[in-house]
N, C-alpha and C positions, 0 to 999 in steps of 0.2 A: 353733666357727665361727659360731654364731648370735649371740653377743654383739656382735661388731663390726658385723654387719648391723643389729641393733637400735639400736646406738649411732649409726650413720650415718643411719638412718631418723629417729631421734629428733632428731638435730642438724638435719637438713633441715627437719623439721616445725617445730622451734623457730624456725629462721631465717625460714621462711615465715610463722609466726604473728607474729613481731616486725615483719616487713615489712608484713603486712596491717594490724597495729595502727598502724603509722606512717602508713599511707594515710588514717587517720581525721583527720589534721591539717587537710587542706583542707576537707572537709565540716563539721568541728567549728568551724572559723573562720567559715564561712558562717552556721551556726546561732547561734554566739556573738554575732554582730553583728546578728542579726535576730529572736531569740526568747529568752524567759526560760530560762536553762539548766536549772533543776530541773524545770520543766514539760516541756521537751523530753525530759529523761531518763525521767520516769515514763511519758510517752507512748511513747517508744522501747521501754522494757522491757516494758510491757504488750502492745504490739502484737507484739513479737518472741516473747514467751511465749505469746500467744494463737495465733500462727501455728504454733508448735511443738506446742501442745496439739491443734490441728486435725490435725497430722500424726500425733500419738500416737493420736488417736481413729480415724483412717483405717487406721492400721497395726494397731489392736487391741492396743496395748502395755498391760501392766498398770500401774496406779497403785499407789503405796504404800498399805497399809491400816492403818498404825499411826501414831499421833500423833508418836512420837519421830522417825521419819524425816521427816515433814513439818516438824517444828520445826528439824531440822538443815538441811533444804533452805531454809527461811526464813532461817536464820542465814547460810547460804552466799550467798544472794542479797543480803542486807542488807550483809554485810561486803564481798563482792567486787564489788558493783555500786552499791547505793544510797549507802553511806557513802564508799566509795573514790572513785567518780566525782563524787558530790555535793560532797564536800569539795574535791576538786581543781578542779571547775568554779568553785566559789566563790572559791578561792584565785587562780585564773588571771584573775579579774577585775582584779587589781592586780599579780600576779606576772608577771615577764617569762617568755617561752617558754624562754629559756636556763636561768633558775633553776628553772623548773618541771621541765625535763628532768633537771637535776642532782638535785633532790630525789627525783624518780621513780626515779632510778637507784640510790637507796639500798635499793631493794627486795631485790636479791640479798644485800646485806650484812646486812640485818635478818633475812632468812630463814636465812642461813648461821649466824648467831649463835644463833637459836632452835632450829634443826633438831636439834642434838645432844641437847637435852633433851626436845623435844616429838615428834620423829620418829625419833630414834636414828640420824640420819645423821651420820657422823663429819666433824669439821672439821679437816682436816689443814693442815700448814704450806703445802703446795703450793696447796691450794684457797684458803686465805686470801690468799696472795700474789697469786693470779690475780684474786680478787675486788677486791682493792685496786688492782691494775693496771687492771682494767676500769673501776672508778670514776674513777681518775686520768685515763684516756683521755676519759671523758665530761666531766670538769671542764676538761680541756685544750681540747676542742672547743667548749665553751660559755663559757669564761671571758670572751671578748671580746664575747659577746652578753648576758651577765648583768650588767646595771648595778646598782649598789648601791641607787639610788633606786627600783628596781623590785623590791626584795626586802625588804618589810616583814616584821618578825619574826612577826607574827600570821598572815601569809599562808604563810610557810614552815612554821610549825607546823601550820596547817590541811592543807597538802599532805602533810606528813610523817605526820600522823595518818591521812590517807586511804591512804597507802602501807602503813602498819602494818596497817590494816584489811584490805587486799588480801592481805598476808602471812598473817594469821590465817585468811582464807578458804581459802587454799591448804593450810594446816596442817589445818584442819577437814576438807577433802576427803580428804586422805591418811589421816586417822584414822577415817574413816567405815567401820565394820565391814560395813554393808550398804548397797550403792549400787543405786538403781534403774537401769533402762536409761538409757544416756547421753542419749537424746532426752528422756525423761521428766525426768531430773535437770535438764537445761538449761532445759526449758520451765518447770519449777516455780521454779527459782531466779531466772529472769528475771522471770516474772510476779509472784512474791511480792515481789521487790525493787521493782517498780513500785508495787505496792499499799502497801508500807511508805513509799515516798518521796512518795506523793501528799499526805498530810496536811502534811508539812513544806513541800512546794512551795506548797500553797494558803496556808499560814500566812505564808510569806516573800514569795511573789510574787503571791498572789491567784489568781483564775481566769485560766487561760492566755489571753493576748491575742496571737495569732499570725496574721500575714498570710501565707496559704498561697500564696506565689509558687512558680514552678517550681524555682528554685535551692534553696529550703527543702525542698520535697517530695523532690527528687532527693537532697539531702544526707541527709535523715532516712531515706529508703529505703535508701541505701547503708549507713548506720550500723546499721540494723535487720538487713538481710540479710547483709552481709559481716562486720560486727563482732560484733553481739550474737548472731547465730545461727551463722555460719560460724566466726569466730575463737574464740568461746567453746567450741564443740564441739571444735575442734582443741586448745585449751588443756587441756581436761579429759582428752583422749586423751594429750597429752604428759605431764601430771602422773601419769596412771595408769601409764605405761610407763617412768617415770624418777624419780630422786631429785629432790625439789622444789628443793633447794639447787643442784643442777647445772643443771637446765633454766632456772631463774630467771636464771642468769648471762647468758643471751642477751638479757635486757632492756637490757643495756649497748648493744646495737646500735640500740635504738629512736631515740635522738637522731641517730645517724648516718644512718639511713634517712630520718628527718625532714628533715635538712639536704639530703640528695641530692634528695628529692622536692620540697623548697622551691626548690632551684636549677632543677630540670627544669620544674616546673609553674608556679612563681611568679616565676622569674627572680631569686631571691635569690642574693647573692654567696657563694662559698665562700672560706674563708681558707686560706693555705698550711699552717697548722698542722693543718688537718682531716685531711690524709693521715697525719701523724704520730700524731694521736689515734686514727685507725682502726687503725694498726699496733699501738699500745699496747693497745687493746681486744682485737684479735685475739690478741695474746700472752697476755693475761689469760684469754680464753676457752679457749685451748689448755691453759693450766695447770689450769683448773677442770674442763674436760670430758674432757681427755686422760688423767687419772689412772686407773689400773686399779683395779678393785674388783669386788665381787660384782655379778652381773647384777641391776640394780634391778628389772627386770620380774619376775624369779624371786623376789626377796625380797618384793616386793609381793604376789605371788600366794600366798606362804606366809603372809603376815600377814593376808590377807583371804580366808579360805577359803570364806566363805558369801555371796559376791556374787550378786545376782539380776539376771538379764536382760542379762549381758554375755558 
């Protein structure tokens, strides 16, 4: 009786995560037109990590005391934040939002292909069919918005490399034998990703020149509190309680939520095929997440018997 409840809770958490992630579209557009993207990223990561470390200190949570754990936390932050968002922000300078969504939606496909070898998560025919359907739904929703002149090969490759980096960060997290307390983990990976991104931002963009208007401050505050802190904590909880290849399938909903929010907040038009695309994505998600199997939380607990602080 516990497995269905965990499955429903995990599904609702994943949908909430994707929705919150999609809400970043508007503040990200504000910052993209007003500030150097890499500079905003390292500022965002270091402030978010610093705030979480303040919470760690107030709560008296223990910090890792071995270099190996700190190295894994650095890699987690670099792969999942600095490289992933850094490459995508650079790509989106020229890449259309539609093509960016399509490339980003290859995440579940990449993870599903790597998971059998790196995470021992089975890739069944049903799961693969669901992933392909989900991706097809994203392409269907975005095809009229993705113009060829806005999809240079180098930008597509940059974005795809960023997605692959995020995939490997998820695999690294699932393979960590010892995990610090979730707040410590998120604080460290965020702050360290900002530290790692700082030299690249200075080399490419120089010292940050930002005019701190209220829209920029509000947009950055939203991304720090809601995305970097709130959504990141939620994502690690989701990964901890489920198979990475299953929960990542919910990323197919990101462009759908993005289109709906764009229509509601920015007055952007919806196409008739959007409803069909949503139905195709929903069918794909049902195939991926509805397949019966071992309770992933139980399997994960068996594989990681020496977790600390959780």
